NUDONU-579194 format. One line per field, with one value per residue (C-alpha): residue in one letter; x, y, z. Coordinates in nm, 3 decimals, always signed. Each point is the difference from the previous one (the first is absolute). Layout:
<rs>
code = [A;...]
x = [X;...]
y = [Y;...]
z = [Z;...]
</rs>
This chain:
<rs>
code = [M;N;L;Y;L;I;M;K;G;T;V;V;F;C;V;F;L;V;V;L;M;G;V;V;R;C;H;T;S;S;N;N;E;V;K;V;D;S;K;K;I;L;E;S;N;I;I;K;I;K;E;V;V;R;T;V;V;S;S;D;T;F;P;R;T;I;S;P;G;N;K;E;W;E;C;V;G;V;R;D;W;C;S;G;F;W;P;G;V;L;W;Y;A;Y;E;A;S;G;D;A;A;L;K;K;E;A;E;R;F;T;A;S;L;K;E;I;A;Y;T;P;A;M;D;H;D;I;G;F;Q;M;L;P;S;Y;G;N;G;Y;R;L;T;G;N;V;E;Y;K;K;I;L;L;A;A;A;D;T;L;A;T;L;F;N;P;N;V;G;S;I;H;S;W;P;F;K;P;Q;Y;P;H;N;T;I;I;D;N;M;M;N;L;E;L;L;F;W;A;A;K;N;G;G;E;Q;R;L;Y;D;I;A;E;S;H;A;E;V;T;M;K;Y;I;V;R;P;D;Y;S;A;Y;H;L;V;S;L;D;D;K;S;G;A;F;I;E;G;K;A;H;Q;G;Y;A;D;E;S;M;W;A;R;G;Q;T;W;G;I;Y;G;F;A;I;A;Y;R;E;T;K;R;K;D;F;L;V;T;S;M;K;M;C;D;R;F;L;E;R;L;P;E;D;G;I;P;F;W;D;F;D;D;P;A;I;P;N;T;P;K;D;V;S;A;A;A;V;A;A;C;G;M;L;E;L;S;G;L;V;M;E;K;T;D;Q;Q;R;Y;Y;N;A;A;L;K;L;L;S;I;L;S;T;D;K;Y;T;C;G;D;E;N;Q;A;I;L;T;H;S;V;G;H;M;P;K;N;S;E;I;D;V;P;I;I;Y;A;D;Y;Y;Y;M;E;A;L;L;R;L;K;K;I;E;Q;D;K;I;V;E]
x = [+10.299;-0.234;+0.029;+0.084;-0.236;-0.083;-0.315;-0.027;-0.291;-0.238;-0.186;-0.348;-0.232;-0.266;+0.153;-0.181;+0.286;+0.145;+0.341;+0.173;+0.261;+0.146;+0.110;-0.245;-0.037;-0.331;-0.144;-0.228;+0.151;-0.197;-0.017;-0.084;+0.336;+0.074;+0.341;+0.162;+0.332;+0.189;+0.317;-0.157;-0.214;+0.308;+0.211;-0.271;-0.017;+0.371;+0.010;-0.253;+0.192;+0.329;-0.195;-0.110;+0.344;+0.106;-0.284;+0.045;+0.329;+0.043;+0.076;-0.191;-0.331;-0.209;-0.302;-0.318;-0.303;-0.134;-0.286;-0.268;+0.103;+0.375;+0.255;+0.308;+0.016;-0.033;+0.268;+0.024;+0.290;+0.187;-0.210;-0.349;-0.100;+0.041;+0.361;+0.130;-0.230;+0.180;+0.344;-0.177;-0.131;+0.342;+0.163;-0.269;+0.076;+0.360;-0.080;-0.219;+0.253;+0.342;+0.047;+0.303;-0.155;-0.342;+0.236;+0.169;-0.327;-0.127;+0.312;-0.028;-0.375;+0.068;+0.290;-0.241;-0.209;+0.300;-0.100;-0.340;+0.202;+0.172;-0.253;-0.293;-0.286;-0.274;-0.248;-0.001;+0.075;+0.362;-0.057;-0.159;+0.289;+0.276;-0.060;-0.093;+0.329;+0.255;-0.155;+0.005;+0.330;+0.144;-0.154;+0.121;+0.361;+0.069;+0.140;+0.113;-0.090;-0.340;-0.040;+0.142;-0.264;-0.288;+0.108;-0.001;-0.348;-0.139;+0.141;-0.161;-0.359;+0.027;+0.016;-0.388;-0.076;-0.195;+0.022;-0.298;-0.199;+0.218;+0.010;+0.146;-0.167;-0.076;-0.081;+0.147;-0.106;-0.364;-0.067;-0.374;+0.103;+0.210;+0.155;-0.087;+0.083;-0.083;-0.025;+0.262;+0.259;-0.003;+0.194;+0.295;+0.048;+0.230;+0.264;+0.017;-0.016;+0.280;+0.205;-0.027;+0.138;+0.275;+0.188;-0.272;-0.112;-0.272;-0.239;-0.061;-0.142;-0.201;-0.139;-0.095;-0.192;-0.165;-0.136;-0.128;-0.169;-0.157;-0.120;-0.139;-0.201;-0.145;+0.020;-0.107;-0.380;-0.183;-0.099;+0.377;-0.038;+0.187;-0.016;+0.264;+0.072;-0.043;+0.024;+0.148;+0.060;+0.364;+0.022;-0.191;-0.044;-0.356;-0.209;-0.159;-0.139;+0.045;-0.002;-0.001;+0.213;+0.059;-0.295;-0.371;-0.120;+0.132;-0.136;+0.067;+0.239;+0.274;+0.146;+0.378;-0.016;-0.123;+0.301;+0.229;-0.131;+0.019;+0.377;+0.109;-0.139;+0.156;+0.331;-0.055;-0.083;+0.323;+0.212;-0.157;-0.176;-0.305;-0.294;-0.243;+0.193;-0.039;-0.363;-0.069;+0.166;-0.193;-0.314;+0.054;+0.084;-0.302;-0.226;+0.161;-0.051;-0.356;-0.090;+0.189;-0.236;-0.064;+0.294;+0.242;+0.145;-0.134;-0.173;+0.200;-0.235;-0.202;-0.289;-0.027;-0.376;+0.068;+0.122;+0.025;+0.030;+0.321;+0.368;+0.192;+0.332;+0.268;+0.255;-0.212;+0.002;+0.386;+0.069;-0.247;+0.173;+0.339;-0.184;-0.141;+0.320;+0.132;-0.247;-0.010;+0.366;-0.097;-0.307;+0.015;-0.298;+0.065;-0.363;+0.064;+0.342;-0.180;-0.293;+0.214;+0.248;-0.306;-0.158;+0.347;+0.035;-0.365;+0.064;+0.332;-0.182;-0.249;+0.249;+0.176;-0.278;-0.031;-0.287;+0.248;+0.338;+0.084;+0.165;+0.119;-0.242;+0.248;+0.334;-0.175;-0.058;-0.325;-0.298;-0.346;+0.155;-0.160;+0.212;-0.225;-0.369;-0.148;+0.250;-0.052;+0.368;+0.149;-0.319;-0.016;+0.360;+0.349;+0.163;+0.370;-0.078;-0.225;+0.297;+0.233;-0.210;-0.084;+0.372;+0.032;-0.257;+0.124;+0.347;-0.129;-0.174;+0.304;+0.182;-0.276;+0.038;+0.376;-0.053;-0.243;+0.263;+0.269;-0.243]
y = [+10.393;+0.208;+0.359;+0.222;-0.012;+0.352;+0.167;+0.363;+0.214;+0.213;-0.202;+0.095;-0.076;+0.141;+0.026;-0.117;-0.100;+0.148;+0.086;-0.262;+0.159;+0.203;-0.327;-0.008;+0.314;-0.018;+0.315;+0.141;+0.228;+0.181;-0.307;-0.236;-0.168;-0.271;-0.011;-0.255;+0.110;-0.327;+0.152;+0.103;-0.325;-0.214;+0.221;-0.081;-0.369;-0.022;+0.138;-0.281;-0.252;+0.091;-0.045;-0.345;-0.110;+0.050;-0.245;-0.281;-0.131;-0.340;-0.001;-0.341;+0.146;+0.226;+0.242;-0.127;+0.135;+0.164;-0.129;+0.225;+0.168;-0.058;+0.251;-0.215;-0.192;-0.382;-0.179;-0.311;-0.220;-0.023;-0.253;+0.216;+0.157;+0.338;-0.021;+0.209;+0.304;+0.164;-0.022;+0.158;+0.287;+0.042;+0.028;+0.247;+0.186;+0.014;+0.126;+0.281;+0.092;-0.087;-0.106;-0.242;-0.137;-0.112;-0.159;-0.209;-0.123;-0.080;-0.206;-0.182;-0.106;-0.081;-0.232;-0.235;-0.076;-0.153;-0.362;+0.048;+0.018;-0.335;-0.205;-0.206;+0.227;-0.028;+0.232;+0.286;+0.276;-0.014;+0.332;+0.184;-0.107;+0.071;+0.303;+0.255;-0.114;-0.121;+0.179;+0.337;-0.055;-0.090;+0.298;+0.239;-0.151;-0.208;-0.271;-0.280;-0.261;+0.115;-0.056;-0.349;-0.059;+0.145;-0.225;-0.320;+0.122;+0.007;-0.340;-0.135;+0.185;-0.154;-0.361;+0.028;+0.061;-0.280;-0.023;-0.196;+0.280;+0.292;+0.156;+0.012;-0.221;+0.271;-0.190;-0.377;-0.063;+0.013;-0.363;+0.052;+0.215;-0.224;+0.320;+0.325;+0.364;+0.304;+0.367;+0.090;-0.186;+0.277;+0.212;-0.274;-0.013;+0.312;-0.204;-0.235;+0.279;+0.173;-0.303;-0.075;+0.343;+0.001;-0.333;-0.258;-0.253;+0.110;-0.278;+0.217;+0.268;-0.264;-0.142;+0.335;+0.088;-0.325;+0.019;+0.358;-0.128;-0.306;+0.249;+0.241;-0.285;-0.179;+0.234;+0.335;-0.035;+0.156;+0.316;+0.046;-0.107;-0.291;-0.316;-0.025;-0.363;-0.219;-0.371;-0.162;-0.355;-0.074;-0.212;+0.161;+0.345;+0.022;+0.224;-0.163;+0.276;+0.349;+0.075;+0.292;-0.111;+0.351;+0.158;-0.015;-0.242;-0.177;+0.258;+0.293;+0.280;-0.028;+0.338;-0.079;-0.269;+0.239;+0.234;-0.283;-0.042;+0.365;+0.033;-0.331;+0.012;+0.345;-0.134;-0.301;+0.254;+0.200;-0.291;-0.175;+0.292;-0.241;+0.229;-0.256;+0.028;+0.374;-0.010;-0.233;+0.210;+0.303;-0.173;-0.122;+0.335;+0.158;-0.259;+0.067;+0.387;-0.029;-0.204;+0.220;+0.116;+0.381;+0.063;-0.169;-0.289;-0.352;-0.228;-0.324;-0.156;+0.198;-0.252;-0.062;+0.046;+0.170;+0.301;+0.279;-0.183;-0.183;+0.075;+0.194;-0.133;+0.274;-0.248;-0.022;+0.352;+0.020;-0.265;+0.157;+0.344;-0.175;-0.195;+0.304;+0.220;-0.311;+0.022;+0.361;-0.018;-0.271;+0.095;+0.188;+0.238;+0.316;-0.017;-0.345;+0.100;+0.291;-0.209;-0.282;+0.267;+0.196;-0.306;-0.105;+0.341;+0.007;-0.323;+0.129;+0.322;-0.186;-0.262;+0.282;+0.151;-0.076;-0.233;-0.260;+0.083;-0.137;+0.308;-0.059;-0.304;-0.232;-0.104;-0.029;+0.263;-0.105;-0.160;-0.164;-0.284;-0.369;-0.299;-0.301;+0.067;-0.338;-0.140;+0.318;+0.062;+0.370;+0.189;+0.365;+0.033;+0.117;-0.223;+0.021;-0.021;+0.308;+0.184;-0.129;+0.099;+0.319;+0.097;-0.130;+0.222;+0.303;-0.049;+0.001;+0.327;+0.142;-0.075;+0.156;+0.306;+0.029;-0.034;+0.286;+0.207;-0.099;+0.114]
z = [+10.044;-0.221;+0.107;-0.281;-0.288;-0.067;-0.137;-0.058;+0.020;+0.248;+0.240;+0.039;+0.293;+0.235;+0.349;+0.291;+0.225;+0.337;+0.083;+0.226;+0.249;-0.276;-0.193;-0.275;-0.207;-0.187;-0.106;-0.285;-0.257;-0.253;-0.223;+0.303;-0.023;+0.308;+0.115;+0.238;+0.136;-0.032;+0.143;+0.314;+0.048;-0.057;+0.247;+0.265;-0.096;+0.029;+0.345;+0.107;-0.179;+0.204;+0.304;-0.071;-0.093;+0.374;+0.108;-0.285;+0.120;-0.146;-0.377;-0.060;+0.114;-0.213;+0.068;-0.126;+0.188;+0.310;+0.166;+0.143;+0.326;-0.064;-0.085;-0.126;-0.327;+0.058;-0.188;-0.207;-0.128;-0.316;-0.171;+0.044;-0.343;+0.136;+0.132;-0.295;+0.065;+0.316;-0.166;-0.293;+0.210;+0.136;-0.336;-0.115;+0.318;-0.078;-0.357;+0.115;+0.256;-0.070;+0.348;+0.029;+0.327;-0.206;-0.243;+0.242;+0.141;-0.355;-0.039;+0.312;-0.043;-0.371;+0.075;+0.216;-0.316;-0.193;+0.080;-0.208;-0.300;+0.071;+0.165;-0.212;-0.073;+0.239;-0.207;-0.250;+0.266;-0.081;-0.206;+0.286;+0.241;-0.218;-0.234;+0.289;+0.178;-0.232;-0.302;+0.143;+0.179;-0.342;-0.192;+0.257;+0.081;-0.296;+0.233;-0.219;+0.261;+0.017;-0.372;+0.049;+0.263;-0.209;-0.288;+0.216;+0.139;-0.350;-0.080;+0.319;-0.092;-0.350;+0.145;+0.083;-0.372;-0.151;-0.386;-0.058;+0.156;-0.104;+0.333;+0.358;+0.270;+0.230;+0.305;-0.016;+0.373;-0.115;-0.121;-0.066;-0.311;-0.242;-0.141;+0.148;-0.116;+0.183;-0.105;+0.268;-0.221;-0.256;+0.222;+0.030;-0.371;+0.016;+0.149;-0.275;-0.261;+0.184;+0.008;-0.374;-0.063;+0.244;-0.066;+0.037;-0.259;-0.244;+0.122;+0.295;-0.217;-0.183;+0.334;+0.113;-0.348;+0.010;+0.350;-0.078;-0.314;+0.199;+0.275;-0.262;-0.144;+0.308;+0.299;-0.163;-0.067;-0.295;+0.219;+0.090;+0.370;+0.115;+0.171;+0.288;-0.099;-0.298;+0.020;-0.308;-0.106;+0.052;-0.313;-0.271;+0.147;-0.041;+0.235;+0.286;+0.214;+0.135;+0.389;+0.223;+0.272;+0.149;-0.151;+0.080;-0.243;-0.319;-0.226;+0.205;-0.061;+0.276;+0.018;+0.058;-0.252;-0.265;+0.076;-0.023;-0.340;-0.107;+0.103;-0.111;-0.341;-0.036;+0.104;-0.264;-0.273;+0.084;-0.046;-0.290;-0.185;-0.059;-0.045;+0.130;+0.351;-0.015;-0.082;+0.286;+0.224;-0.108;+0.002;+0.352;+0.109;-0.157;+0.176;+0.321;-0.031;-0.114;+0.308;+0.269;+0.288;+0.041;+0.216;-0.235;+0.210;-0.108;+0.249;+0.044;-0.259;-0.221;+0.009;+0.398;+0.047;+0.324;-0.169;+0.135;+0.343;-0.096;+0.027;-0.279;-0.113;-0.012;-0.133;-0.306;-0.062;+0.050;-0.250;-0.245;+0.008;-0.093;-0.287;-0.137;+0.028;-0.214;-0.224;-0.045;-0.140;-0.257;-0.156;-0.323;+0.019;+0.192;+0.113;+0.157;+0.147;+0.196;+0.092;+0.179;+0.146;+0.134;+0.167;+0.161;+0.131;+0.145;+0.170;+0.166;+0.117;+0.163;+0.150;+0.136;+0.220;+0.365;-0.076;-0.141;+0.161;+0.345;+0.148;+0.360;+0.042;-0.098;-0.199;-0.334;-0.270;-0.119;+0.155;-0.106;-0.214;-0.028;-0.030;-0.009;+0.072;-0.043;+0.257;+0.230;-0.033;+0.017;-0.043;-0.005;+0.130;-0.125;-0.218;-0.120;-0.369;+0.015;+0.133;-0.272;-0.298;+0.149;+0.025;-0.346;-0.129;+0.185;-0.130;-0.352;+0.067;+0.133;-0.301;-0.203;+0.192;-0.024;-0.377;-0.024;+0.167;-0.231;-0.285]
</rs>
C-alpha cells in the first residue's frame, strides 16, 4: 500500500551493470549517476503478467513458487500466507498500465480472499493476505465493500493480541512456544494502523503500537540484527528464548527477517511518529547495508558459514528496497534521505539485470529467492513475494520520476 513517499535529490553511484534487453537503462553520466528506467521495466513486467493471467484460470488458486526446471507458477489456496501477493501484483500492474483487463483480474482474485476477514485467525499473516489484495484494491478504486472487508480483517487479526504480553500471537499452532512473536509480524501491523484511521476502533492502533514496542524490545538485538522468533511467557510477557526458525542459527542474521524489520519499523514510525521506531528502522537498515556482499544482493543468511557457496535471497533485496524508499521519505537529514534512496536504487538496478531476472525461462519476474532453507523448501527459486515487492519499489520510482518531470 505504501507507494508514494518521495525524496528529492541526485542519486550517485558507480555503475557496473549491463543493459538487459533494452529494459533497464543504467548508464554513467558525468557525475556517475545510476538511472533505472522504472517505466520501461514495468512495461516489460506487465507483458509477462498478462501472459500468466491466461494460465492461472481458477480465482481461488494463487501463484507462489516455481520449482527448478518448471516454467509455470505452482499455486496455493486461499489460506496460504502468500495468497495475497498475486492479486497484489495484478493491482500494481493495473496501476502502472491503466489496463481494465488487469483490473478485472485483480478484482477476481481479490474477491476470493474475503473469507479470511470473517473466519477465526489462524496466524498473523492476515496483513500479508489482505493488504496487497484488498488494501491496494481500495486505494486504487475506493470500493466501499473493500473498506468494509479490510476493517473486518483488522478486527480478526486483533483477536490474536495477548494483553498480558503486549503483542500478537504470531503462530498459535506452535504449542512449544507459549506465546511467540516473529519479526515478519511487523509488516502486518499496517492493517491495524490503517483500520484505526478509517473507521476502526482506537484499540487497533494501540495493539499495533504495543506489538511494535515488544518486538523492538525482545526481537531486535543490541547490534540491530534480529531473531526470527521470540518465545514469551503468555502470563507475564517475560522473555524465554530467541530462535532462528528460518535462519541459519538462533543468533544469526536471517536476511529477509532483517528487511521485514527495516520496512516494518519504518511504517510503525510513519503511523506513530515515535522516534525510537525510526531509529530502530535506520539502525537495522545500516546493519543490513554494512553486511551486504560485494555484488549487493544478500545471501539468505548473513552468517551462513558456507558463504559464498550458499544461495542469495532476492526477495530480501526487494523488501529492503521498499523499506529504504519508505525510510528516505521519513528521515529528516538530507544526507540520510539521499543515503537510503541511493541504496534502494542500487538494489533495484542490480535486481533488474539478467543475473536476477527470469526473462523467458519461466513465468516469474525475479529468480534466486529462498523461502525456508532449514526445511529445504523453495531454495534458489522464484517466489511471488519477491515479484510483489519489486513491483512496489518500481512504482515508487516511477512516481518520483514523474514528479521530477513536473518540477
